[in-house]
N, C-alpha and C positions, 0 to 999 in steps of 0.2 A: 504494500500500500504506500502510495506517495506521501511525503511529509504533510502536505496540506490536507489530504484526506484524513490522515491520522488526527491532525489538529481539529478538523471539523467534527469527526466522530467523538472526540473527547469533549468538545464544546457541547455537542448534542446530548451526550450522556450526562454531563454536569447540569445542563439545562433541565433535563428530565428529572434528575434527582432533586433539584431545587423546587420544581413544580410539585413533585410528589411529597416533599417535606411540608408543603403547605396544605396538602390534601392527600392523606394516605390511600384514598380510593382512586386517586388519579392513575390511569392506566396508559399503556403504550397506545392503545386504541384511541384514547381521549387525546393524547398528544398528536397522533396522526391526524385526527379531525381538526385540531387547532392549527396545525401546520399546513393542512390542505394536501396531504400526501397519502398514498396507499399504506394500509396498516402492515401488510406483509413485508415489503422491502425495509420499512422503518424498523420493524421489530428485528429483522435480520441484522441490520446495521448496529443497533444497540446491543444485541446479544453476541455480536461477533461471528455470526453464522452466514452473513451475506457476503459473497465473494465478488459480486459484480462491481465494476469501477464506475460509480456514479459520476456524472459530469459536473463541471464547475457551475454551469448555469442551473442545474437541478439543485445543487447545494445553495446557490445564491437565492433561489426562490424560497427556500426554507428559511434562510437567514432573514429575509424580509418579513416573515411572519413571527419570528421569535422576538420575545419581549426582552431585548438586551440593549445595552447602550450603543449609541451610534459609533462610538470609538471602537468597541469590540466588534461590531459588524464590519466596519471599514477595515480593521486590521485583518479580519478573516478574508475579506474580499481581496485585499492586497496579497495575502499569502496564496490565494487561488489564482493570482495573475489577472484579476479583474479590476476595473477602475473603481475606486472608492466613491461613495455618494456623499458629496459635500453640501452642507447647508450654509451657504455663504451669504454675506450681505455686503453690498458695495458701500464704500465710504466716500463722502463728498470730496471733490477735488482738493480743497484746501487741506483736509485731513490726510489725503493721500500723499501730498507733497510733504507734509509734516512727518508722516510715518516712514518716509523714505530715509530719514536720518538713521544710519546703520544701527545705532544702539537701542532704538525704540523697540524693535521686534524681540531682541534677546531679553530685554527687561520685562516685556509683557509675558514672554514664555517662562521666565523664571518663576512667575507666580502660578504656573501650572504644575510645577514640580511637587512631589509628595512632601518634601521638606523645603519650605520656602526659604531661600537664603536672605540674610539681612541686607539692608542697603549697602553696608560696608563691604560685605562679601561680594555683592554684585559688582561694586566698583573695582574690587581687586580682580575679579574674574575678567572683567571687560577692560581693565587697565585704563579707567577714566576717573575723574574726580568724583568723590562721594556726592558733592553738591550737584553735579550734573545728573547723577542717577535720581536724586531727590526731585530735581526739577522735572525729569521725564515722568516719574511716578505721579507727581502732582498733575501734570498735563494729561496723562492717560486717564486719571480719575475725572478730571473736568470734561473730557471728551467721552466719558462713559465706556471706556474700554476696560477700566478697572473699577471695582466697587469696593469701598472701604467697609470691612466687616467688624472692625475693632481697632484698638490702639496699635498702629503699626501693622495691621493685618488687612490684606486685600485678596480679592479673587477676580479672575478674568470674567468680564461681563459678556463676552461674545466668543464663540468657538472658532469660527473660520472667517477671517476678514480678508477681503481681496481688494487689490488696487484696481482702479478704473483703467481701461485700456487706452483712453484718449488723452492721457497726460502728455505734456510736452516732451519731445524726444530728448531735449537737453537735460530734463529732470531725471529721466531714466539713465542717461549717460553718466551723470554725476554719481548716482547711487551705485551703478555697476562699477565705476572706478573705485569707489570705496570698498566694494565687495572684493575686488582684486587685491587691494592693499591688505584687507583683513585675511585673505587666503595666504598671502605671503607671510603675514605675521604668524598665522597658524602653522605654516610649514616650519618655521624656526622654533616655535614655542611648544607645540603639541607633540607628544611621543608618537612615533610611527605606528604603534599598535592601536592608537585611538583615532587615527585619521586615515583617509584614503585619497590619493591623487592619481588620476588616470588620464591618459592622453591618447587620442586616436587621430591619425592623419590618413585621409583616404581621398581618392578621386571621386567626384560625384557631379550631379546636375543641379543647377540653381532651381530648376522647376520642382525639385522635391523638397526644398527648404521648408515650405509652409507645412507640409505633411509631417516632416521631422520635428518641427516646432510643437505640433500637437502631441506627438509622441513624447517629447521631452516634458511637456506640462503634465501629461498623465504619469510619466515616470516619477516626477518630483512629488506628485500627490501620493503615489504608492509608497515611496520611500518614507515619507512623513508618517504614514500609518504603520509601516513596518517597524520604525524606530520606537514608536509609542507603546508603552506597556502599562498604561494607566497608573496603577498603584506601585509601579516600580520605577517610574521616571525620576531620574536623579541628575540629569544634565541637560543642557540646551545645546542643540547642534545647528550647524549651518551647512546647507548643501548648495553649492554653486555649480551651474552648468554653462559652458560657453560653446557656441557653435558659430563659426565664421569661415568665409573663403579666404584663401591666401591671395588677396589682391589689395594691398595697402595703397594702391594708386587711386582707389575710389574716393569720391568727394565726401567730406564730412559736413556738408551744408545742411543735411536734414536734421 
């Protein structure tokens, strides 16, 4: 059995045990009814007697009916090689430009960790002044990305925030330049076992670039969910992907 199928079966078994703990009379037949699948195959999977290789789409349809967190569902979809389902909200252009400052996203993500680091520790991790982190936190609260829950305690108020696609090219260029500088810093500061740098040089057609961009976006979403382990998250990561043709004679007027 492939790794993702084993993970799915374990998830399904845990889900059944949880439902049965709430109602001892809850049966596999009842589970099959709730998930909208045939009783026989489901019983075989749960009991380990079903040998057929169910498809990822079949498993995805079951995931849609299971009462689990969106994060758990997306992580499983990513393991299956399927695209996660994101519930994103766009942010207005002014906020988009603001959030492009490289330190905003790491600070926001720090508050999603199981053990939230202090402002001082965030500053040490990011190698920026503590006052700058404090200013970012204050701004995130005012813009309702963070919600204060107690003295020095905050929680993320939105799960998936996306940037608008129609921002000025110069704004994107500036933040991408910052990302490259951060990647260089990581190359020197982060142990090799905790990072990955890969490069591919290949001949290709400009007509395929748009399709490849879509694949990269899907890949980035998938990696995000593969990294996340909900109650085990203990670090904030940055994934950067660059794709460009080797033709530096092109104009930079756009």
